KOLTIKOL-549731 format. One record per residue (C-alpha): residue number from 1; x, y, z. Coordinates in pm, whole numbers, m for minus. Layout:
N
SITE,NUM,X,Y,Z $
...
***
This chain:
658
SITE,1,3027,3251,768 $
SITE,2,3088,3627,748 $
SITE,3,3188,3756,415 $
SITE,4,3033,3454,241 $
SITE,5,2904,3558,m101 $
SITE,6,2528,3482,m192 $
SITE,7,2319,3474,m490 $
SITE,8,1949,3528,m437 $
SITE,9,1706,3421,m742 $
SITE,10,1353,3537,m615 $
SITE,11,1099,3691,m851 $
SITE,12,879,3862,m572 $
SITE,13,1070,4199,m537 $
SITE,14,942,4264,m191 $
SITE,15,1072,3912,m63 $
SITE,16,1395,3961,m270 $
SITE,17,1470,4293,m86 $
SITE,18,1375,4156,258 $
SITE,19,1618,3861,186 $
SITE,20,1871,4117,57 $
SITE,21,1853,4324,393 $
SITE,22,1833,3969,614 $
SITE,23,2149,3843,473 $
SITE,24,2351,4169,480 $
SITE,25,2247,4220,857 $
SITE,26,2411,3866,912 $
SITE,27,2735,4006,751 $
SITE,28,2691,3801,428 $
SITE,29,2739,3954,67 $
SITE,30,2458,3979,m163 $
SITE,31,2630,3926,m498 $
SITE,32,2289,4007,m685 $
SITE,33,1921,3967,m691 $
SITE,34,1767,3794,m990 $
SITE,35,1399,3710,m1098 $
SITE,36,1462,3443,m1360 $
SITE,37,1633,3102,m1425 $
SITE,38,1816,3222,m1700 $
SITE,39,1961,3535,m1510 $
SITE,40,2057,3310,m1218 $
SITE,41,2282,3083,m1412 $
SITE,42,2431,3417,m1599 $
SITE,43,2494,3562,m1274 $
SITE,44,2636,3252,m1099 $
SITE,45,2866,3244,m1377 $
SITE,46,2975,3595,m1357 $
SITE,47,3019,3652,m984 $
SITE,48,3098,3281,m863 $
SITE,49,2891,3304,m536 $
SITE,50,2941,3073,m242 $
SITE,51,2577,2977,m213 $
SITE,52,2260,3026,m410 $
SITE,53,1923,3083,m248 $
SITE,54,1655,2971,m519 $
SITE,55,1303,3025,m549 $
SITE,56,1125,2725,m716 $
SITE,57,891,2939,m915 $
SITE,58,1078,3190,m1105 $
SITE,59,1010,3401,m1445 $
SITE,60,1139,3300,m1749 $
SITE,61,1156,2985,m1937 $
SITE,62,1337,2807,m1669 $
SITE,63,1199,2753,m1330 $
SITE,64,1433,2722,m1002 $
SITE,65,1508,2349,m1012 $
SITE,66,1613,2359,m1379 $
SITE,67,1840,2637,m1299 $
SITE,68,1968,2510,m980 $
SITE,69,2045,2175,m1155 $
SITE,70,2247,2375,m1433 $
SITE,71,2455,2568,m1164 $
SITE,72,2518,2262,m976 $
SITE,73,2662,2087,m1262 $
SITE,74,2838,2366,m1430 $
SITE,75,2978,2553,m1157 $
SITE,76,2946,2314,m830 $
SITE,77,2800,2582,m627 $
SITE,78,2561,2472,m354 $
SITE,79,2165,2575,m389 $
SITE,80,1901,2642,m108 $
SITE,81,1567,2635,m240 $
SITE,82,1317,2880,m114 $
SITE,83,937,2806,m213 $
SITE,84,577,2783,m79 $
SITE,85,525,2452,m265 $
SITE,86,591,2140,m61 $
SITE,87,394,1875,m279 $
SITE,88,565,1555,m343 $
SITE,89,617,1602,m705 $
SITE,90,808,1932,m665 $
SITE,91,999,1789,m363 $
SITE,92,1080,1453,m568 $
SITE,93,1209,1706,m843 $
SITE,94,1416,1919,m628 $
SITE,95,1567,1617,m465 $
SITE,96,1728,1500,m784 $
SITE,97,1940,1807,m823 $
SITE,98,2128,1757,m481 $
SITE,99,2014,2045,m279 $
SITE,100,2178,2176,38 $
SITE,101,1864,2300,214 $
SITE,102,1496,2317,160 $
SITE,103,1319,2646,331 $
SITE,104,945,2659,329 $
SITE,105,793,3002,333 $
SITE,106,723,3194,525 $
SITE,107,1047,3143,722 $
SITE,108,1236,3324,1010 $
SITE,109,1591,3506,989 $
SITE,110,1688,3239,1247 $
SITE,111,1567,2931,1017 $
SITE,112,1749,3121,745 $
SITE,113,2068,3176,930 $
SITE,114,2075,2781,1048 $
SITE,115,2009,2672,710 $
SITE,116,2285,2876,550 $
SITE,117,2527,2774,794 $
SITE,118,2478,2396,754 $
SITE,119,2478,2440,368 $
SITE,120,2817,2598,378 $
SITE,121,2945,2351,645 $
SITE,122,2813,2068,427 $
SITE,123,2953,2170,108 $
SITE,124,3308,2243,266 $
SITE,125,3271,1886,394 $
SITE,126,3186,1776,46 $
SITE,127,3508,1929,m103 $
SITE,128,3735,1770,164 $
SITE,129,3574,1436,111 $
SITE,130,3619,1469,m235 $
SITE,131,3985,1573,m239 $
SITE,132,4046,1258,m4 $
SITE,133,3873,1041,m226 $
SITE,134,4055,1122,m519 $
SITE,135,4386,1086,m341 $
SITE,136,4290,752,m213 $
SITE,137,4061,630,m474 $
SITE,138,4265,322,m578 $
SITE,139,4350,229,m214 $
SITE,140,3973,287,m85 $
SITE,141,3851,70,m394 $
SITE,142,4069,m238,m312 $
SITE,143,3991,m192,72 $
SITE,144,3610,m199,m13 $
SITE,145,3627,m546,m163 $
SITE,146,3807,m872,m48 $
SITE,147,4173,m849,m134 $
SITE,148,4413,m1140,m97 $
SITE,149,4765,m1140,m214 $
SITE,150,4973,m1450,m299 $
SITE,151,5320,m1536,m395 $
SITE,152,5397,m1721,m747 $
SITE,153,5344,m2054,m578 $
SITE,154,4985,m1950,m472 $
SITE,155,5053,m1909,m118 $
SITE,156,4864,m1649,93 $
SITE,157,5082,m1330,171 $
SITE,158,4822,m1083,269 $
SITE,159,4444,m1035,348 $
SITE,160,4248,m743,410 $
SITE,161,3960,m717,689 $
SITE,162,3702,m762,400 $
SITE,163,3868,m1088,264 $
SITE,164,3887,m1202,637 $
SITE,165,3523,m1141,682 $
SITE,166,3416,m1320,395 $
SITE,167,3641,m1625,415 $
SITE,168,3586,m1653,778 $
SITE,169,3991,m1703,821 $
SITE,170,4210,m1475,1015 $
SITE,171,4478,m1299,860 $
SITE,172,4737,m1476,1088 $
SITE,173,4604,m1831,1042 $
SITE,174,4581,m1786,635 $
SITE,175,4952,m1652,590 $
SITE,176,5143,m1906,407 $
SITE,177,4862,m2153,335 $
SITE,178,4763,m2245,m15 $
SITE,179,4493,m2014,m160 $
SITE,180,4300,m2313,m261 $
SITE,181,4251,m2386,111 $
SITE,182,4168,m2054,210 $
SITE,183,3942,m1941,m113 $
SITE,184,3711,m2252,m185 $
SITE,185,3478,m2181,m465 $
SITE,186,3229,m2404,m651 $
SITE,187,2980,m2342,m940 $
SITE,188,2631,m2244,m822 $
SITE,189,2446,m2489,m1070 $
SITE,190,2690,m2754,m1132 $
SITE,191,2871,m2757,m778 $
SITE,192,3189,m2834,m992 $
SITE,193,3515,m2699,m852 $
SITE,194,3664,m2445,m1120 $
SITE,195,4038,m2394,m1181 $
SITE,196,4192,m2151,m945 $
SITE,197,4164,m1780,m1095 $
SITE,198,4542,m1713,m941 $
SITE,199,4688,m2038,m1056 $
SITE,200,4537,m1922,m1424 $
SITE,201,4662,m1585,m1390 $
SITE,202,5028,m1688,m1262 $
SITE,203,5041,m1947,m1549 $
SITE,204,4901,m1698,m1832 $
SITE,205,5096,m1359,m1669 $
SITE,206,4782,m1171,m1705 $
SITE,207,4439,m1117,m1547 $
SITE,208,4159,m1387,m1473 $
SITE,209,3806,m1366,m1364 $
SITE,210,3569,m1635,m1255 $
SITE,211,3195,m1632,m1386 $
SITE,212,2899,m1484,m1204 $
SITE,213,2765,m1813,m1093 $
SITE,214,3069,m1886,m858 $
SITE,215,3003,m1951,m484 $
SITE,216,3247,m1892,m219 $
SITE,217,3242,m2180,58 $
SITE,218,3363,m2023,378 $
SITE,219,3543,m2166,672 $
SITE,220,3207,m2191,836 $
SITE,221,3052,m2348,553 $
SITE,222,2841,m2040,465 $
SITE,223,2790,m1996,91 $
SITE,224,2837,m1668,m43 $
SITE,225,2794,m1566,m429 $
SITE,226,3085,m1353,m553 $
SITE,227,3256,m1231,m843 $
SITE,228,3623,m1168,m847 $
SITE,229,3923,m1049,m1042 $
SITE,230,4294,m1150,m1048 $
SITE,231,4590,m990,m1181 $
SITE,232,4954,m1068,m1146 $
SITE,233,5201,m850,m948 $
SITE,234,5528,m749,m1118 $
SITE,235,5832,m616,m955 $
SITE,236,6036,m303,m1111 $
SITE,237,6199,m549,m1358 $
SITE,238,5831,m648,m1470 $
SITE,239,5879,m1009,m1368 $
SITE,240,5602,m1165,m1209 $
SITE,241,5630,m1209,m822 $
SITE,242,5271,m1314,m713 $
SITE,243,4908,m1213,m754 $
SITE,244,4621,m1003,m617 $
SITE,245,4282,m1143,m578 $
SITE,246,3990,m883,m534 $
SITE,247,3640,m1019,m471 $
SITE,248,3336,m899,m358 $
SITE,249,2997,m1069,m184 $
SITE,250,2712,m1028,m480 $
SITE,251,2439,m1142,m269 $
SITE,252,2266,m798,m255 $
SITE,253,2320,m764,m637 $
SITE,254,2144,m1115,m670 $
SITE,255,1864,m1014,m466 $
SITE,256,1829,m697,m659 $
SITE,257,1833,m889,m1000 $
SITE,258,1551,m1120,m858 $
SITE,259,1354,m816,m739 $
SITE,260,1401,m676,m1087 $
SITE,261,1254,m978,m1222 $
SITE,262,974,m1010,m1016 $
SITE,263,902,m643,m1045 $
SITE,264,908,m686,m1444 $
SITE,265,681,m980,m1417 $
SITE,266,435,m765,m1190 $
SITE,267,444,m490,m1474 $
SITE,268,366,m747,m1738 $
SITE,269,64,m872,m1519 $
SITE,270,m33,m533,m1468 $
SITE,271,m22,m449,m1828 $
SITE,272,m239,m765,m1898 $
SITE,273,m492,m656,m1640 $
SITE,274,m508,m309,m1779 $
SITE,275,m549,m438,m2145 $
SITE,276,m844,m670,m2042 $
SITE,277,m993,m387,m1826 $
SITE,278,m993,m156,m2156 $
SITE,279,m1157,m414,m2350 $
SITE,280,m1430,m509,m2092 $
SITE,281,m1509,m193,m2000 $
SITE,282,m1512,m76,m2350 $
SITE,283,m1764,m316,m2483 $
SITE,284,m1955,m360,m2153 $
SITE,285,m2196,m89,m2197 $
SITE,286,m2326,m191,m2540 $
SITE,287,m2311,m568,m2431 $
SITE,288,m2523,m492,m2127 $
SITE,289,m2787,m309,m2329 $
SITE,290,m2810,m587,m2552 $
SITE,291,m2832,m880,m2292 $
SITE,292,m3105,m640,m2131 $
SITE,293,m3313,m711,m2419 $
SITE,294,m3211,m1078,m2461 $
SITE,295,m3250,m1185,m2103 $
SITE,296,m3550,m974,m2039 $
SITE,297,m3760,m1050,m2323 $
SITE,298,m3635,m1422,m2265 $
SITE,299,m3778,m1421,m1926 $
SITE,300,m4100,m1274,m2014 $
SITE,301,m4155,m1535,m2302 $
SITE,302,m4082,m1826,m2095 $
SITE,303,m4329,m1696,m1826 $
SITE,304,m4590,m1669,m2107 $
SITE,305,m4519,m1993,m2305 $
SITE,306,m4721,m2296,m2217 $
SITE,307,m4524,m2615,m2106 $
SITE,308,m4608,m2793,m2429 $
SITE,309,m4481,m2505,m2640 $
SITE,310,m4263,m2641,m2962 $
SITE,311,m4044,m2344,m2896 $
SITE,312,m3998,m2348,m2479 $
SITE,313,m3654,m2518,m2521 $
SITE,314,m3518,m2282,m2794 $
SITE,315,m3620,m1977,m2582 $
SITE,316,m3471,m2149,m2282 $
SITE,317,m3152,m2178,m2485 $
SITE,318,m3144,m1799,m2579 $
SITE,319,m3200,m1703,m2224 $
SITE,320,m2935,m1917,m2104 $
SITE,321,m2692,m1819,m2382 $
SITE,322,m2764,m1473,m2272 $
SITE,323,m2697,m1529,m1917 $
SITE,324,m2362,m1684,m1994 $
SITE,325,m2267,m1412,m2231 $
SITE,326,m2321,m1161,m1908 $
SITE,327,m2141,m1390,m1674 $
SITE,328,m1846,m1398,m1918 $
SITE,329,m1836,m1004,m1945 $
SITE,330,m1895,m991,m1556 $
SITE,331,m1591,m1246,m1508 $
SITE,332,m1376,m1020,m1724 $
SITE,333,m1474,m710,m1539 $
SITE,334,m1376,m880,m1232 $
SITE,335,m1045,m982,m1331 $
SITE,336,m953,m613,m1440 $
SITE,337,m1125,m477,m1137 $
SITE,338,m1395,m269,m1300 $
SITE,339,m1699,m455,m1176 $
SITE,340,m1947,m261,m937 $
SITE,341,m1926,m415,m587 $
SITE,342,m2165,m398,m328 $
SITE,343,m1981,m450,5 $
SITE,344,m2097,m521,328 $
SITE,345,m1947,m605,667 $
SITE,346,m1957,m978,693 $
SITE,347,m1791,m1253,873 $
SITE,348,m1622,m1520,658 $
SITE,349,m1726,m1767,892 $
SITE,350,m2082,m1711,806 $
SITE,351,m2020,m1698,443 $
SITE,352,m1829,m2029,467 $
SITE,353,m2103,m2196,676 $
SITE,354,m2375,m2093,470 $
SITE,355,m2191,m2232,147 $
SITE,356,m2101,m2576,305 $
SITE,357,m2385,m2783,205 $
SITE,358,m2397,m2643,m153 $
SITE,359,m2028,m2706,m166 $
SITE,360,m2093,m3074,m67 $
SITE,361,m2355,m3108,m350 $
SITE,362,m2105,m2933,m621 $
SITE,363,m1776,m3106,m507 $
SITE,364,m1922,m3463,m499 $
SITE,365,m1918,m3757,m240 $
SITE,366,m1557,m3871,m320 $
SITE,367,m1398,m3535,m190 $
SITE,368,m1419,m3488,199 $
SITE,369,m1494,m3154,296 $
SITE,370,m1366,m3035,627 $
SITE,371,m1406,m2626,763 $
SITE,372,m1170,m2523,1061 $
SITE,373,m1306,m2178,1153 $
SITE,374,m1155,m1947,1405 $
SITE,375,m1425,m1845,1652 $
SITE,376,m1345,m1520,1709 $
SITE,377,m1280,m1449,1347 $
SITE,378,m1231,m1056,1270 $
SITE,379,m1498,m879,1010 $
SITE,380,m1424,m777,652 $
SITE,381,m1609,m546,405 $
SITE,382,m1653,m723,90 $
SITE,383,m1944,m793,m173 $
SITE,384,m2096,m1110,1 $
SITE,385,m2211,m1265,m337 $
SITE,386,m1879,m1228,m501 $
SITE,387,m1713,m1378,m203 $
SITE,388,m1940,m1659,m247 $
SITE,389,m1821,m1680,m619 $
SITE,390,m1457,m1662,m486 $
SITE,391,m1496,m1960,m254 $
SITE,392,m1697,m2172,m517 $
SITE,393,m1439,m2098,m812 $
SITE,394,m1159,m2212,m560 $
SITE,395,m1355,m2515,m448 $
SITE,396,m1415,m2623,m823 $
SITE,397,m1080,m2588,m893 $
SITE,398,m966,m2818,m621 $
SITE,399,m1216,m3061,m717 $
SITE,400,m1088,m3089,m1066 $
SITE,401,m718,m3127,m917 $
SITE,402,m857,m3461,m754 $
SITE,403,m1049,m3661,m984 $
SITE,404,m969,m3978,m770 $
SITE,405,m1114,m3810,m468 $
SITE,406,m926,m3640,m195 $
SITE,407,m977,m3380,115 $
SITE,408,m1069,m3008,88 $
SITE,409,m1001,m2808,363 $
SITE,410,m1158,m2448,422 $
SITE,411,m971,m2247,706 $
SITE,412,m1013,m1915,851 $
SITE,413,m810,m1737,1102 $
SITE,414,m683,m1382,1196 $
SITE,415,m336,m1281,1074 $
SITE,416,m120,m981,1121 $
SITE,417,92,m895,846 $
SITE,418,400,m722,969 $
SITE,419,642,m506,821 $
SITE,420,915,m824,763 $
SITE,421,623,m977,579 $
SITE,422,567,m685,368 $
SITE,423,918,m673,274 $
SITE,424,910,m1010,101 $
SITE,425,571,m872,m68 $
SITE,426,613,m514,m180 $
SITE,427,259,m480,m272 $
SITE,428,121,m573,98 $
SITE,429,30,m295,333 $
SITE,430,117,m443,705 $
SITE,431,m178,m461,925 $
SITE,432,m448,m664,1043 $
SITE,433,m621,m928,800 $
SITE,434,m873,m1191,793 $
SITE,435,m725,m1509,606 $
SITE,436,m903,m1769,420 $
SITE,437,m719,m2070,306 $
SITE,438,m873,m2345,68 $
SITE,439,m645,m2649,54 $
SITE,440,m668,m2967,m161 $
SITE,441,m485,m3274,m167 $
SITE,442,m450,m3292,m557 $
SITE,443,m229,m3323,m826 $
SITE,444,m54,m2990,m746 $
SITE,445,113,m2765,m1014 $
SITE,446,446,m2684,m1160 $
SITE,447,622,m2364,m1165 $
SITE,448,489,m2269,m1532 $
SITE,449,109,m2326,m1431 $
SITE,450,146,m2101,m1077 $
SITE,451,337,m1834,m1314 $
SITE,452,24,m1805,m1547 $
SITE,453,m274,m1931,m1308 $
SITE,454,m450,m1599,m1270 $
SITE,455,m443,m1499,m1620 $
SITE,456,m789,m1472,m1835 $
SITE,457,m834,m1771,m2062 $
SITE,458,m530,m1980,m1933 $
SITE,459,m667,m2325,m1852 $
SITE,460,m526,m2678,m1812 $
SITE,461,m852,m2836,m1866 $
SITE,462,m961,m2979,m2193 $
SITE,463,m1155,m2799,m2435 $
SITE,464,m1496,m2718,m2366 $
SITE,465,m1432,m2778,m1991 $
SITE,466,m1408,m2428,m1894 $
SITE,467,m1329,m2077,m2024 $
SITE,468,m1016,m2006,m1806 $
SITE,469,m1175,m1708,m1634 $
SITE,470,m1253,m1888,m1283 $
SITE,471,m929,m1801,m1081 $
SITE,472,m911,m1494,m1302 $
SITE,473,m1232,m1378,m1136 $
SITE,474,m1113,m1496,m799 $
SITE,475,m780,m1267,m843 $
SITE,476,m983,m959,m973 $
SITE,477,m1251,m996,m667 $
SITE,478,m971,m1013,m397 $
SITE,479,m775,m724,m544 $
SITE,480,m1091,m505,m559 $
SITE,481,m1185,m577,m257 $
SITE,482,m835,m451,m120 $
SITE,483,m698,m811,m50 $
SITE,484,m389,m1015,m157 $
SITE,485,m401,m1390,m271 $
SITE,486,m126,m1621,m288 $
SITE,487,m88,m1999,m411 $
SITE,488,159,m2265,m264 $
SITE,489,176,m2597,m467 $
SITE,490,400,m2840,m583 $
SITE,491,345,m3132,m810 $
SITE,492,208,m3428,m642 $
SITE,493,164,m3230,m311 $
SITE,494,m147,m3050,m357 $
SITE,495,m249,m2681,m355 $
SITE,496,m334,m2415,m111 $
SITE,497,m477,m2074,m190 $
SITE,498,m469,m1804,90 $
SITE,499,m683,m1500,64 $
SITE,500,m599,m1211,297 $
SITE,501,m877,m942,334 $
SITE,502,m824,m626,549 $
SITE,503,m1000,m650,894 $
SITE,504,m1260,m381,960 $
SITE,505,m1371,m280,1310 $
SITE,506,m1740,m221,1191 $
SITE,507,m2027,m453,1324 $
SITE,508,m2171,m697,1088 $
SITE,509,m2429,m576,833 $
SITE,510,m2770,m747,854 $
SITE,511,m2839,m987,583 $
SITE,512,m3085,m854,325 $
SITE,513,m3417,m1064,272 $
SITE,514,m3430,m1289,m23 $
SITE,515,m3638,m1149,m308 $
SITE,516,m3966,m1315,m426 $
SITE,517,m3994,m1433,m811 $
SITE,518,m4209,m1244,m1046 $
SITE,519,m4289,m878,m1117 $
SITE,520,m4330,m636,m842 $
SITE,521,m4671,m425,m904 $
SITE,522,m4743,m59,m830 $
SITE,523,m4970,235,m951 $
SITE,524,m4714,523,m891 $
SITE,525,m4591,731,m1174 $
SITE,526,m4245,658,m1316 $
SITE,527,m4048,904,m1551 $
SITE,528,m3830,644,m1779 $
SITE,529,m3519,829,m1960 $
SITE,530,m3300,590,m2146 $
SITE,531,m3118,665,m2476 $
SITE,532,m3138,311,m2618 $
SITE,533,m3451,261,m2760 $
SITE,534,m3466,m92,m2724 $
SITE,535,m3381,m93,m2350 $
SITE,536,m3636,191,m2310 $
SITE,537,m3916,m9,m2483 $
SITE,538,m3872,m311,m2269 $
SITE,539,m3843,m116,m1945 $
SITE,540,m4167,70,m2032 $
SITE,541,m4356,m271,m2100 $
SITE,542,m4213,m419,m1773 $
SITE,543,m4321,m133,m1582 $
SITE,544,m4670,m85,m1756 $
SITE,545,m4729,m458,m1705 $
SITE,546,m4685,m410,m1327 $
SITE,547,m4916,m123,m1304 $
SITE,548,m4725,179,m1305 $
SITE,549,m4788,473,m1517 $
SITE,550,m4482,569,m1735 $
SITE,551,m4355,894,m1894 $
SITE,552,m4073,839,m2106 $
SITE,553,m3809,1043,m2264 $
SITE,554,m3497,954,m2502 $
SITE,555,m3251,1176,m2307 $
SITE,556,m3218,1423,m2025 $
SITE,557,m3318,1718,m2231 $
SITE,558,m3653,1586,m2355 $
SITE,559,m3729,1461,m1997 $
SITE,560,m3678,1811,m1862 $
SITE,561,m3913,1951,m2141 $
SITE,562,m4179,1688,m2057 $
SITE,563,m4187,1774,m1699 $
SITE,564,m4220,2156,m1775 $
SITE,565,m4535,2097,m1991 $
SITE,566,m4657,1795,m1780 $
SITE,567,m4818,1913,m1435 $
SITE,568,m4875,1532,m1299 $
SITE,569,m4692,1439,m1008 $
SITE,570,m4395,1203,m1059 $
SITE,571,m4308,953,m799 $
SITE,572,m3973,806,m938 $
SITE,573,m3716,909,m1183 $
SITE,574,m3567,599,m1352 $
SITE,575,m3273,712,m1557 $
SITE,576,m2976,592,m1738 $
SITE,577,m2648,714,m1558 $
SITE,578,m2460,836,m1893 $
SITE,579,m2662,971,m2193 $
SITE,580,m2570,1247,m2434 $
SITE,581,m2632,1634,m2410 $
SITE,582,m2741,1586,m2025 $
SITE,583,m2616,1295,m1808 $
SITE,584,m2827,1105,m1554 $
SITE,585,m2681,1288,m1250 $
SITE,586,m2722,1638,m1389 $
SITE,587,m3086,1527,m1458 $
SITE,588,m3156,1401,m1123 $
SITE,589,m3052,1715,m968 $
SITE,590,m3256,1907,m1170 $
SITE,591,m3536,1700,m1084 $
SITE,592,m3501,1677,m723 $
SITE,593,m3463,2061,m708 $
SITE,594,m3802,2137,m912 $
SITE,595,m4011,1819,m794 $
SITE,596,m3921,1771,m400 $
SITE,597,m3983,1426,m291 $
SITE,598,m3896,1258,m626 $
SITE,599,m3708,932,m556 $
SITE,600,m3435,850,m812 $
SITE,601,m3308,501,m953 $
SITE,602,m3018,499,m1170 $
SITE,603,m2925,217,m1425 $
SITE,604,m2631,182,m1623 $
SITE,605,m2404,m66,m1803 $
SITE,606,m2110,122,m1780 $
SITE,607,m1862,2,m1522 $
SITE,608,m1561,247,m1551 $
SITE,609,m1460,388,m1216 $
SITE,610,m1434,749,m1345 $
SITE,611,m1775,723,m1505 $
SITE,612,m1920,591,m1164 $
SITE,613,m1738,848,m971 $
SITE,614,m1861,1159,m1173 $
SITE,615,m2203,1006,m1199 $
SITE,616,m2415,778,m961 $
SITE,617,m2138,754,m693 $
SITE,618,m2128,1157,m646 $
SITE,619,m2511,1143,m643 $
SITE,620,m2558,859,m382 $
SITE,621,m2866,725,m524 $
SITE,622,m3009,383,m588 $
SITE,623,m2859,188,m874 $
SITE,624,m2940,m124,m1065 $
SITE,625,m2678,m274,m1303 $
SITE,626,m2769,m371,m1653 $
SITE,627,m2874,m626,m1770 $
SITE,628,m3156,m674,m1580 $
SITE,629,m3462,m888,m1591 $
SITE,630,m3813,m745,m1586 $
SITE,631,m3858,m885,m1238 $
SITE,632,m3515,m743,m1120 $
SITE,633,m3644,m384,m1248 $
SITE,634,m3990,m408,m1083 $
SITE,635,m3875,m553,m757 $
SITE,636,m3590,m277,m723 $
SITE,637,m3843,7,m860 $
SITE,638,m4068,m117,m562 $
SITE,639,m3783,m124,m312 $
SITE,640,m3688,241,m384 $
SITE,641,m4048,347,m399 $
SITE,642,m4112,180,m67 $
SITE,643,m3785,340,94 $
SITE,644,m3850,638,346 $
SITE,645,m3718,970,259 $
SITE,646,m3637,1118,m73 $
SITE,647,m3396,1149,m349 $
SITE,648,m3258,1469,m224 $
SITE,649,m3211,1316,135 $
SITE,650,m2965,1064,46 $
SITE,651,m3001,705,m67 $
SITE,652,m3312,512,m19 $
SITE,653,m3304,263,288 $
SITE,654,m3205,m105,160 $
SITE,655,m3068,8,m152 $
SITE,656,m2721,m30,m287 $
SITE,657,m2459,235,m304 $
SITE,658,m2190,243,m568 $
***
């Protein structure tokens, strides 16, 4: 290594000089020390060093990675990176330039010496290998594939080891035999036997190939997808004296093509999900505000109208339409994985058992229901109500596939998805899961239906018998819960949906008590902050009707001003999470600081993850999702007020966290 010429590219002068001294003490020659990428390229061209030590962060317009790429491409000089940055993005950029080493600052002189020696040795080996490859390129290319040579009669005169491995014939056994006996091929689709490519080449005196649908039938009857090329062998007088067949196993290429096809399909599906998510997330806030008014006042009118009112049915229809509009929005949000989940630790056995009687009523008497539940089933962390919706949607889908009756089976079991399983399903993370399978004996599905099954609005039902969002909702809930769903089906052989959810070790969460109907009353003082006038008016009416004293503000700034001039104690801040000027989160922080002990309840129609993360989630407060009815609002207010602790001490007991 003594006498090796090294160029140093380092913008920190002290580090650069220390490097120079260390290298010179090793007996190395430093051809220069530069501080920019441009100077590194120029000095490399000028001095032709044996090695470049390159800092990634340099002065000038080019960083070390860009400069190293140019030096490698133009001068074939090896580069060792010196950097204090080891983030994945930087490392991945650096890898693409083919570095010969990577030293993280600070490093010792021994580390420097070892890395330099290894880089120089690696480069020397690459040079020798390149010379060898250039010398034997043609031979190595042929040996890399199966090679069979024949005479002018098509009899085998030579086979290389690769050809022996692919055909399963030993060369000594194959010599002198007709090629068709050794090299049996069929069309992968039609199973027809094509003309021998050697016979064609010998007849035409040129080059012949076979199509990419060709299957080689080996001696042991193994089927191997191949492609090949045949060329005539000519003697010194240019006379045809035989043919050479070069062929290769393209199984890996076929697998790669299939993987690419699946990846493209997954990308298309992901883009559909993202498009639906943007649509649903964009309109959810406005729709949820509007539906709060429609559903809320609808509930209030229904409670006030006498049974013989001439408008009772119209009001019922209005509220039902509002509920349905809200349901469709939530289904879209579920598919796009932008809904707000309230996960708890549950056993799927309990969820299935609790739903069994209801499923029997919904499915009908002509469908037999069987449940096979694993006794020692693991637990999962999911939104129980959403998981009930998953089971219900799958059961209804199964019922519709069995119009003449049949059998519906619900099964749970523990599952371990290992590395081998994950290789066939790249989206799966290996680990312990809980599996829920829903199987029917219905009509089954063809390939087209399975390919589009989870797309929103895709349905095989008659017009008016569904929105096409049921299975899309199932897909979204499962994926948002960190799980996976697969479908197995053939026409006439029924369908099985398998849902895999990550197992958790935590104990099962206690069941929440059922809520009573009607408005929950109170006498406390509530500060209501909502920028939508109609939602604010409705909320104020519901709270005042329930006995609360209500102070109201149209935004955060107005709320702060009100509190500065009103000394009355405030028990609860009920605020929209997303407002102009001052957000609900900022308002809550100020109120907790200025009014110790105040409780906080957020409300929002927004569902975008980033909004919740930077708003409600960060505050760890109680939350109610719009649209809500008057009874839902007052019950939630009562729940937060009755909880122990204050807003400044964390979430009220029993309230949801986002």
